[in-house]
C-alpha positions as CSV (number, residue, x, y, z in Angstrom):
1,M,17.7,5.2,13.9
2,S,15.8,7.7,15.9
3,G,13.3,7.4,18.8
4,A,9.7,7.8,17.7
5,N,10.0,9.2,14.3
6,F,12.4,8.6,11.4
7,D,14.8,11.1,10.8
8,D,15.9,12.8,7.1
9,R,18.0,9.9,6.3
10,E,15.5,7.3,7.5
11,R,12.7,8.8,5.6
12,A,14.6,9.4,2.3
13,A,15.4,5.6,2.3
14,L,11.9,4.7,2.9
15,R,10.4,6.8,-0.2
16,A,13.1,5.4,-2.4
17,L,12.2,1.9,-1.2
18,L,8.5,2.7,-1.6
19,D,9.4,3.9,-5.2
20,T,11.7,0.5,-5.7
21,L,8.6,-1.5,-4.5
22,V,5.9,0.3,-6.4
23,P,7.5,1.9,-9.2
24,P,5.7,4.8,-11.3
25,G,4.4,3.7,-14.7
26,A,6.5,4.2,-17.9
27,D,4.0,5.8,-19.4
28,G,3.7,8.2,-16.5
29,R,-0.1,7.7,-15.7
30,M,0.7,5.9,-12.5
31,P,2.7,7.3,-9.9
32,G,5.5,5.7,-7.8
33,A,4.4,4.8,-4.1
34,G,7.5,7.2,-2.8
35,E,6.4,10.6,-5.1
36,L,2.7,10.4,-3.3
37,G,4.1,11.3,0.4
38,L,3.4,7.7,1.3
39,A,6.8,7.4,3.5
40,E,5.0,9.8,6.3
41,T,1.6,7.7,6.2
42,I,3.2,4.5,6.5
43,E,5.5,5.8,9.4
44,E,2.8,7.1,11.3
45,K,0.7,3.7,11.1
46,L,4.1,1.4,12.0
47,G,3.3,1.3,15.6
48,A,5.7,-1.6,17.0
49,L,6.7,-2.3,13.6
50,R,8.6,1.0,13.5
51,P,12.1,-0.5,15.0
52,L,12.0,-3.5,12.5
53,V,11.7,-1.0,9.7
54,G,14.1,1.3,10.7
55,R,16.6,-1.6,10.9
56,G,15.6,-2.7,7.4
57,L,16.5,0.6,6.4
58,A,19.7,0.8,7.8
59,E,20.5,-2.2,6.4
60,L,19.8,-1.4,3.0
61,D,22.3,2.2,3.4
62,E,24.7,-0.1,4.4
63,R,24.6,-2.3,1.6
64,A,24.5,0.9,-0.7
65,R,27.4,2.3,1.1
66,A,29.2,-1.2,0.3
67,R,28.3,-0.7,-3.4
68,G,29.8,2.8,-3.2
69,G,26.9,4.7,-3.0
70,E,26.5,7.5,-0.6
71,S,22.9,6.1,0.6
72,F,20.3,4.0,-0.5
73,A,18.1,6.7,-1.5
74,A,21.1,8.0,-3.8
75,L,21.1,4.9,-5.6
76,A,19.8,4.4,-9.3
77,P,16.6,2.6,-9.3
78,D,18.0,-0.7,-10.7
79,E,20.7,-0.7,-8.2
80,R,18.1,-0.1,-5.7
81,A,16.3,-3.0,-7.0
82,A,19.7,-4.9,-6.7
83,V,20.2,-3.8,-3.0
84,V,16.6,-4.8,-2.2
85,A,16.8,-8.2,-3.4
86,E,20.1,-8.8,-1.7
87,H,18.6,-7.5,1.4
88,S,15.2,-9.9,1.0
89,A,17.6,-13.1,0.8
90,G,18.7,-12.4,4.3
91,D,15.6,-10.9,5.7
92,P,12.3,-12.2,4.1
93,A,10.0,-10.5,6.3
94,F,10.8,-6.9,6.0
95,V,9.7,-6.3,2.5
96,P,6.6,-8.5,2.5
97,G,5.3,-6.3,5.9
98,L,6.1,-2.9,4.2
99,L,4.6,-4.2,0.7
100,F,1.4,-4.8,2.6
101,Q,1.7,-0.9,4.1
102,A,2.6,0.5,0.6
103,Y,-0.5,-1.4,-1.3
104,V,-3.2,-0.6,1.4
105,H,-2.1,3.4,1.2
106,Y,-1.3,3.3,-2.5
107,Y,-4.7,2.1,-3.6
108,Q,-6.2,4.6,-1.5
109,H,-4.9,7.6,-2.8
110,D,-6.6,10.0,-4.9
111,R,-3.9,10.3,-7.7
112,V,-4.2,6.4,-7.9
113,V,-7.6,6.1,-7.9
114,A,-7.9,8.5,-10.7
115,A,-5.7,7.1,-12.5
116,L,-7.3,4.0,-12.5
117,G,-10.2,5.8,-13.9
118,L,-12.3,5.7,-10.9
119,E,-14.0,8.6,-9.0
120,P,-11.7,9.7,-6.4
121,R,-14.4,9.7,-3.5
122,P,-15.3,7.9,-0.4
123,P,-18.2,5.2,-1.2
124,H,-20.8,7.2,1.3
125,P,-22.8,9.6,1.3
126,L,-23.3,8.9,-2.3
127,G,-23.0,5.5,-2.1
128,Y,-22.6,2.9,-5.5
129,A,-25.9,2.6,-7.6
130,L,-27.1,-1.2,-6.8
131,A,-30.0,-2.8,-8.6
132,Q,-32.8,-3.3,-6.7
133,P,-34.1,-7.0,-7.0
134,D,-37.6,-7.7,-8.0
135,L,-38.9,-8.7,-4.5
136,D,-42.3,-9.5,-5.8
137,A,-41.3,-11.9,-8.0
138,L,-38.9,-13.3,-5.4
139,L,-41.7,-14.0,-3.0
140,A,-44.5,-14.9,-5.6
141,P,-43.8,-18.9,-5.4
142,V,-43.6,-18.8,-1.5
143,R,-47.0,-16.8,-1.2
144,A,-48.2,-19.2,-4.0
145,G,-47.2,-22.3,-1.9
146,P,-49.5,-23.6,1.1
147,K,-49.3,-22.3,4.6
148,R,-46.4,-23.3,6.7
149,Y,-47.6,-21.8,9.8
150,R,-50.4,-21.9,12.4
151,E,-52.4,-18.7,13.6
152,A,-51.7,-17.8,17.0
C-alpha cells in the first residue's frame, strides 16, 4: 500500500472491483464502472478513507492469490464476485462505502447519462423546463375574500 496515491496494482484491483460492483450491461449499452476510468476519480475523493480502501484492495489480492490467481484484477468476473462476497462476510463496511462512491460517480458520467437516454449536460445554464403555474387563478380566492389586514 503506497502513501497518498494508489500504486498500479491497487488501481488495477480498484478498476476490477468497480467492474464487479457495477458490471457492464449484457447488451453493451451500459458500461461497467471500471471501464469508465472511475477508479482515478474515486481515488481522488477518498481522503481519509484511502488507507481503509487500500487495505481492502490488498485483502482482495490476497484472497485471489489463495485461490491460485495472480491478482484480483486477473480473475475472471465470476471468480471476482466470489472473492468480493467472501471478503464482505468478514469486512461488511468495505464494499458499501465504495459502492456509494461508485454509484455517485457512475451516474454522473456522460456515457451513462447518454445510455439512460438523457442529455449529458449540467442542469444550468439551460435548466429544465418547468410548467408555470397560473398565479392569477391561484390568487383569485384570496383576492375575492374579505380584507384581512388594516391600513397603516
